[in-house]
Jmol script that loads the backbone (N, CA, C; Angstrom):
load data "model"
ATOM      1  N   UNK A   1      -0.873 -13.268 -50.350  1.00  0.00           N
ATOM      2  CA  UNK A   1      -1.786 -12.787 -50.003  1.00  0.00           C
ATOM      3  C   UNK A   1      -1.759 -12.039 -48.547  1.00  0.00           C
ATOM      4  N   UNK A   2      -1.695 -10.545 -48.614  1.00  0.00           N
ATOM      5  CA  UNK A   2      -1.818 -10.097 -46.993  1.00  0.00           C
ATOM      6  C   UNK A   2      -2.124  -9.588 -45.817  1.00  0.00           C
ATOM      7  N   UNK A   3      -2.671  -9.387 -44.720  1.00  0.00           N
ATOM      8  CA  UNK A   3      -2.931  -9.745 -44.038  1.00  0.00           C
ATOM      9  C   UNK A   3      -4.078  -9.185 -44.353  1.00  0.00           C
ATOM     10  N   UNK A   4      -5.700  -9.261 -43.048  1.00  0.00           N
ATOM     11  CA  UNK A   4      -6.695  -8.858 -43.634  1.00  0.00           C
ATOM     12  C   UNK A   4      -6.392  -8.192 -42.197  1.00  0.00           C
ATOM     13  N   UNK A   5      -7.496  -6.504 -42.707  1.00  0.00           N
ATOM     14  CA  UNK A   5      -6.739  -5.499 -41.926  1.00  0.00           C
ATOM     15  C   UNK A   5      -8.359  -6.010 -41.038  1.00  0.00           C
ATOM     16  N   UNK A   6      -8.106  -5.134 -39.606  1.00  0.00           N
ATOM     17  CA  UNK A   6      -9.270  -4.788 -38.756  1.00  0.00           C
ATOM     18  C   UNK A   6      -9.906  -3.456 -38.753  1.00  0.00           C
ATOM     19  N   UNK A   7     -11.510  -3.456 -39.263  1.00  0.00           N
ATOM     20  CA  UNK A   7     -12.306  -2.536 -38.904  1.00  0.00           C
ATOM     21  C   UNK A   7     -11.602  -1.574 -38.414  1.00  0.00           C
ATOM     22  N   UNK A   8     -11.442  -0.121 -37.894  1.00  0.00           N
ATOM     23  CA  UNK A   8     -10.990   0.188 -36.895  1.00  0.00           C
ATOM     24  C   UNK A   8     -12.360   0.989 -36.521  1.00  0.00           C
ATOM     25  N   UNK A   9     -13.442   1.143 -37.203  1.00  0.00           N
ATOM     26  CA  UNK A   9     -14.499   1.498 -36.215  1.00  0.00           C
ATOM     27  C   UNK A   9     -15.525   0.430 -35.435  1.00  0.00           C
ATOM     28  N   UNK A  10     -15.446  -0.671 -36.292  1.00  0.00           N
ATOM     29  CA  UNK A  10     -15.892  -1.857 -35.620  1.00  0.00           C
ATOM     30  C   UNK A  10     -15.435  -2.339 -34.801  1.00  0.00           C
ATOM     31  N   UNK A  11     -14.125  -2.410 -34.380  1.00  0.00           N
ATOM     32  CA  UNK A  11     -13.456  -3.198 -32.857  1.00  0.00           C
ATOM     33  C   UNK A  11     -13.332  -2.070 -32.202  1.00  0.00           C
ATOM     34  N   UNK A  12     -13.806  -0.594 -32.283  1.00  0.00           N
ATOM     35  CA  UNK A  12     -14.480   0.131 -30.897  1.00  0.00           C
ATOM     36  C   UNK A  12     -15.563   0.359 -30.743  1.00  0.00           C
ATOM     37  N   UNK A  13     -16.209  -0.601 -30.883  1.00  0.00           N
ATOM     38  CA  UNK A  13     -17.815  -0.134 -31.303  1.00  0.00           C
ATOM     39  C   UNK A  13     -18.184  -1.687 -30.342  1.00  0.00           C
ATOM     40  N   UNK A  14     -17.891  -2.683 -30.973  1.00  0.00           N
ATOM     41  CA  UNK A  14     -18.138  -4.279 -30.317  1.00  0.00           C
ATOM     42  C   UNK A  14     -17.278  -5.214 -29.523  1.00  0.00           C
ATOM     43  N   UNK A  15     -17.113  -5.378 -28.997  1.00  0.00           N
ATOM     44  CA  UNK A  15     -16.709  -6.798 -27.809  1.00  0.00           C
ATOM     45  C   UNK A  15     -16.903  -8.065 -28.098  1.00  0.00           C
ATOM     46  N   UNK A  16     -16.536  -8.802 -27.811  1.00  0.00           N
ATOM     47  CA  UNK A  16     -16.491 -10.538 -27.568  1.00  0.00           C
ATOM     48  C   UNK A  16     -16.584 -11.074 -26.443  1.00  0.00           C
ATOM     49  N   UNK A  17     -17.884 -12.100 -25.979  1.00  0.00           N
ATOM     50  CA  UNK A  17     -18.161 -12.357 -24.425  1.00  0.00           C
ATOM     51  C   UNK A  17     -17.318 -13.518 -24.940  1.00  0.00           C
ATOM     52  N   UNK A  18     -17.113 -13.927 -23.387  1.00  0.00           N
ATOM     53  CA  UNK A  18     -16.093 -14.829 -22.962  1.00  0.00           C
ATOM     54  C   UNK A  18     -16.379 -15.749 -24.336  1.00  0.00           C
ATOM     55  N   UNK A  19     -17.859 -16.227 -24.351  1.00  0.00           N
ATOM     56  CA  UNK A  19     -18.848 -17.502 -25.131  1.00  0.00           C
ATOM     57  C   UNK A  19     -18.864 -17.127 -26.698  1.00  0.00           C
ATOM     58  N   UNK A  20     -18.847 -15.941 -26.806  1.00  0.00           N
ATOM     59  CA  UNK A  20     -18.028 -15.307 -28.205  1.00  0.00           C
ATOM     60  C   UNK A  20     -19.254 -14.816 -29.171  1.00  0.00           C
ATOM     61  N   UNK A  21     -20.076 -14.407 -28.496  1.00  0.00           N
ATOM     62  CA  UNK A  21     -21.426 -13.578 -28.533  1.00  0.00           C
ATOM     63  C   UNK A  21     -20.210 -11.987 -28.749  1.00  0.00           C
ATOM     64  N   UNK A  22     -21.033 -11.293 -29.754  1.00  0.00           N
ATOM     65  CA  UNK A  22     -21.227  -9.558 -29.650  1.00  0.00           C
ATOM     66  C   UNK A  22     -21.879  -8.984 -28.814  1.00  0.00           C
ATOM     67  N   UNK A  23     -20.987  -7.703 -28.656  1.00  0.00           N
ATOM     68  CA  UNK A  23     -22.200  -7.069 -27.561  1.00  0.00           C
ATOM     69  C   UNK A  23     -21.481  -5.667 -27.942  1.00  0.00           C
ATOM     70  N   UNK A  24     -22.582  -4.810 -28.376  1.00  0.00           N
ATOM     71  CA  UNK A  24     -22.297  -3.060 -28.218  1.00  0.00           C
ATOM     72  C   UNK A  24     -23.489  -2.578 -27.344  1.00  0.00           C
ATOM     73  N   UNK A  25     -22.881  -0.982 -27.776  1.00  0.00           N
ATOM     74  CA  UNK A  25     -23.397  -0.155 -26.461  1.00  0.00           C
ATOM     75  C   UNK A  25     -24.885   0.126 -27.402  1.00  0.00           C
ATOM     76  N   UNK A  26     -25.500   1.265 -25.992  1.00  0.00           N
ATOM     77  CA  UNK A  26     -26.730   1.441 -26.828  1.00  0.00           C
ATOM     78  C   UNK A  26     -26.859   2.894 -27.130  1.00  0.00           C
ATOM     79  N   UNK A  27     -27.121   3.476 -28.390  1.00  0.00           N
ATOM     80  CA  UNK A  27     -27.738   4.265 -28.323  1.00  0.00           C
ATOM     81  C   UNK A  27     -28.081   5.935 -28.078  1.00  0.00           C
ATOM     82  N   UNK A  28     -28.222   6.724 -28.033  1.00  0.00           N
ATOM     83  CA  UNK A  28     -28.619   7.836 -26.980  1.00  0.00           C
ATOM     84  C   UNK A  28     -27.990   7.894 -25.378  1.00  0.00           C
ATOM     85  N   UNK A  29     -26.997   8.256 -25.160  1.00  0.00           N
ATOM     86  CA  UNK A  29     -26.277   8.022 -23.836  1.00  0.00           C
ATOM     87  C   UNK A  29     -25.591   8.772 -24.369  1.00  0.00           C
ATOM     88  N   UNK A  30     -24.993   9.021 -25.552  1.00  0.00           N
ATOM     89  CA  UNK A  30     -23.979  10.620 -25.278  1.00  0.00           C
ATOM     90  C   UNK A  30     -24.477  11.940 -24.649  1.00  0.00           C
ATOM     91  N   UNK A  31     -25.799  13.123 -25.049  1.00  0.00           N
ATOM     92  CA  UNK A  31     -25.294  14.152 -24.461  1.00  0.00           C
ATOM     93  C   UNK A  31     -27.115  14.382 -24.045  1.00  0.00           C
ATOM     94  N   UNK A  32     -27.341  15.412 -23.623  1.00  0.00           N
ATOM     95  CA  UNK A  32     -28.280  15.814 -23.745  1.00  0.00           C
ATOM     96  C   UNK A  32     -29.331  15.271 -22.260  1.00  0.00           C
ATOM     97  N   UNK A  33     -28.045  14.472 -20.996  1.00  0.00           N
ATOM     98  CA  UNK A  33     -29.115  13.406 -20.824  1.00  0.00           C
ATOM     99  C   UNK A  33     -29.887  14.034 -19.513  1.00  0.00           C
ATOM    100  N   UNK A  34     -29.789  15.581 -19.575  1.00  0.00           N
ATOM    101  CA  UNK A  34     -30.601  16.374 -18.089  1.00  0.00           C
ATOM    102  C   UNK A  34     -32.315  16.324 -18.251  1.00  0.00           C
ATOM    103  N   UNK A  35     -32.465  15.813 -19.535  1.00  0.00           N
ATOM    104  CA  UNK A  35     -33.973  15.315 -20.465  1.00  0.00           C
ATOM    105  C   UNK A  35     -34.155  14.004 -20.457  1.00  0.00           C
ATOM    106  N   UNK A  36     -33.683  13.419 -20.209  1.00  0.00           N
ATOM    107  CA  UNK A  36     -33.674  11.901 -20.013  1.00  0.00           C
ATOM    108  C   UNK A  36     -34.015  11.280 -18.117  1.00  0.00           C
ATOM    109  N   UNK A  37     -35.396  10.658 -18.844  1.00  0.00           N
ATOM    110  CA  UNK A  37     -35.247   9.355 -16.879  1.00  0.00           C
ATOM    111  C   UNK A  37     -34.529   9.422 -16.349  1.00  0.00           C
ATOM    112  N   UNK A  38     -34.210   9.061 -15.275  1.00  0.00           N
ATOM    113  CA  UNK A  38     -32.785   8.054 -14.357  1.00  0.00           C
ATOM    114  C   UNK A  38     -33.312   6.465 -15.373  1.00  0.00           C
ATOM    115  N   UNK A  39     -34.521   6.332 -14.935  1.00  0.00           N
ATOM    116  CA  UNK A  39     -34.585   4.962 -15.601  1.00  0.00           C
ATOM    117  C   UNK A  39     -34.054   4.533 -17.200  1.00  0.00           C
ATOM    118  N   UNK A  40     -34.454   5.713 -17.361  1.00  0.00           N
ATOM    119  CA  UNK A  40     -34.059   5.492 -19.240  1.00  0.00           C
ATOM    120  C   UNK A  40     -32.479   5.423 -19.138  1.00  0.00           C
ATOM    121  N   UNK A  41     -32.195   6.599 -18.356  1.00  0.00           N
ATOM    122  CA  UNK A  41     -30.828   6.314 -18.591  1.00  0.00           C
ATOM    123  C   UNK A  41     -30.127   5.070 -18.174  1.00  0.00           C
ATOM    124  N   UNK A  42     -30.857   4.539 -17.051  1.00  0.00           N
ATOM    125  CA  UNK A  42     -30.706   2.988 -16.464  1.00  0.00           C
ATOM    126  C   UNK A  42     -29.922   2.289 -17.244  1.00  0.00           C
ATOM    127  N   UNK A  43     -31.369   2.261 -18.152  1.00  0.00           N
ATOM    128  CA  UNK A  43     -31.428   1.059 -19.264  1.00  0.00           C
ATOM    129  C   UNK A  43     -31.029   1.565 -20.486  1.00  0.00           C
ATOM    130  N   UNK A  44     -31.070   2.529 -20.712  1.00  0.00           N
ATOM    131  CA  UNK A  44     -29.662   2.250 -22.030  1.00  0.00           C
ATOM    132  C   UNK A  44     -27.491   1.989 -21.139  1.00  0.00           C
ATOM    133  N   UNK A  45     -27.722   2.311 -20.309  1.00  0.00           N
ATOM    134  CA  UNK A  45     -26.423   1.596 -19.877  1.00  0.00           C
ATOM    135  C   UNK A  45     -25.899   0.501 -19.446  1.00  0.00           C
ATOM    136  N   UNK A  46     -26.891  -0.555 -20.092  1.00  0.00           N
ATOM    137  CA  UNK A  46     -27.337  -2.057 -20.181  1.00  0.00           C
ATOM    138  C   UNK A  46     -26.490  -2.114 -21.442  1.00  0.00           C
ATOM    139  N   UNK A  47     -25.872  -2.489 -21.868  1.00  0.00           N
ATOM    140  CA  UNK A  47     -25.094  -3.099 -23.396  1.00  0.00           C
ATOM    141  C   UNK A  47     -25.679  -3.742 -23.982  1.00  0.00           C
ATOM    142  N   UNK A  48     -26.427  -4.171 -24.820  1.00  0.00           N
ATOM    143  CA  UNK A  48     -27.380  -4.940 -25.819  1.00  0.00           C
ATOM    144  C   UNK A  48     -26.409  -5.945 -26.840  1.00  0.00           C
ATOM    145  N   UNK A  49     -27.086  -6.493 -26.935  1.00  0.00           N
ATOM    146  CA  UNK A  49     -26.579  -8.116 -27.959  1.00  0.00           C
ATOM    147  C   UNK A  49     -26.547  -7.188 -29.515  1.00  0.00           C
ATOM    148  N   UNK A  50     -26.123  -7.831 -29.710  1.00  0.00           N
ATOM    149  CA  UNK A  50     -25.797  -7.848 -31.540  1.00  0.00           C
ATOM    150  C   UNK A  50     -26.690  -9.299 -32.015  1.00  0.00           C
ATOM    151  N   UNK A  51     -27.166  -8.909 -33.332  1.00  0.00           N
ATOM    152  CA  UNK A  51     -28.684  -9.570 -33.807  1.00  0.00           C
ATOM    153  C   UNK A  51     -27.762 -10.239 -35.150  1.00  0.00           C
ATOM    154  N   UNK A  52     -27.970 -11.950 -34.431  1.00  0.00           N
ATOM    155  CA  UNK A  52     -27.388 -13.042 -34.906  1.00  0.00           C
ATOM    156  C   UNK A  52     -27.379 -12.408 -37.224  1.00  0.00           C
ATOM    157  N   UNK A  53     -28.333 -11.687 -37.800  1.00  0.00           N
ATOM    158  CA  UNK A  53     -28.229 -10.917 -38.812  1.00  0.00           C
ATOM    159  C   UNK A  53     -26.666 -10.446 -39.056  1.00  0.00           C
ATOM    160  N   UNK A  54     -26.188  -9.292 -38.479  1.00  0.00           N
ATOM    161  CA  UNK A  54     -25.533  -8.920 -38.012  1.00  0.00           C
ATOM    162  C   UNK A  54     -23.939  -9.897 -37.993  1.00  0.00           C
ATOM    163  N   UNK A  55     -24.390 -10.392 -36.913  1.00  0.00           N
ATOM    164  CA  UNK A  55     -23.141 -10.597 -36.064  1.00  0.00           C
ATOM    165  C   UNK A  55     -22.213 -11.361 -37.186  1.00  0.00           C
ATOM    166  N   UNK A  56     -22.124 -12.145 -38.002  1.00  0.00           N
ATOM    167  CA  UNK A  56     -21.314 -13.027 -39.386  1.00  0.00           C
ATOM    168  C   UNK A  56     -20.992 -11.339 -39.967  1.00  0.00           C
ATOM    169  N   UNK A  57     -21.613 -10.063 -40.036  1.00  0.00           N
ATOM    170  CA  UNK A  57     -20.724  -8.439 -41.000  1.00  0.00           C
ATOM    171  C   UNK A  57     -20.070  -8.675 -40.569  1.00  0.00           C
ATOM    172  N   UNK A  58     -20.488  -8.384 -38.642  1.00  0.00           N
ATOM    173  CA  UNK A  58     -19.065  -7.582 -37.827  1.00  0.00           C
ATOM    174  C   UNK A  58     -18.529  -8.226 -37.256  1.00  0.00           C
ATOM    175  N   UNK A  59     -18.309 -10.403 -37.480  1.00  0.00           N
ATOM    176  CA  UNK A  59     -17.206 -10.352 -37.160  1.00  0.00           C
ATOM    177  C   UNK A  59     -15.941 -10.140 -38.405  1.00  0.00           C
ATOM    178  N   UNK A  60     -16.655 -10.426 -39.083  1.00  0.00           N
ATOM    179  CA  UNK A  60     -15.581 -10.455 -40.694  1.00  0.00           C
ATOM    180  C   UNK A  60     -14.521  -8.915 -40.414  1.00  0.00           C
ATOM    181  N   UNK A  61     -15.592  -7.855 -40.269  1.00  0.00           N
ATOM    182  CA  UNK A  61     -14.884  -6.246 -39.968  1.00  0.00           C
ATOM    183  C   UNK A  61     -13.608  -6.851 -38.569  1.00  0.00           C
ATOM    184  N   UNK A  62     -14.104  -7.558 -37.592  1.00  0.00           N
ATOM    185  CA  UNK A  62     -13.083  -7.907 -36.654  1.00  0.00           C
ATOM    186  C   UNK A  62     -12.168  -8.751 -36.746  1.00  0.00           C
ATOM    187  N   UNK A  63     -11.945  -9.536 -38.108  1.00  0.00           N
ATOM    188  CA  UNK A  63     -10.780 -10.144 -38.733  1.00  0.00           C
ATOM    189  C   UNK A  63     -11.099 -11.853 -38.465  1.00  0.00           C
ATOM    190  N   UNK A  64     -11.975 -11.852 -37.518  1.00  0.00           N
ATOM    191  CA  UNK A  64     -12.782 -13.256 -36.764  1.00  0.00           C
ATOM    192  C   UNK A  64     -13.122 -14.223 -37.888  1.00  0.00           C
TER     193      UNK A  64
END
end "model"
wireframe off; spacefill off
backbone 0.3
color backbone group
């Protein structure tokens, strides 16, 4: 049976921490940044975690 291919979209969007947790970027930080407050942009810059319900599916897409 051939090797499983890594999902290219997931590969670009998620990374794994040293402890094995999945980390993702938050939405709304791409454009129209002039109208967003500094506080909001600062909070969006912090990476968010992935819920346990999604982690299993994402790990499978990443080939883990």
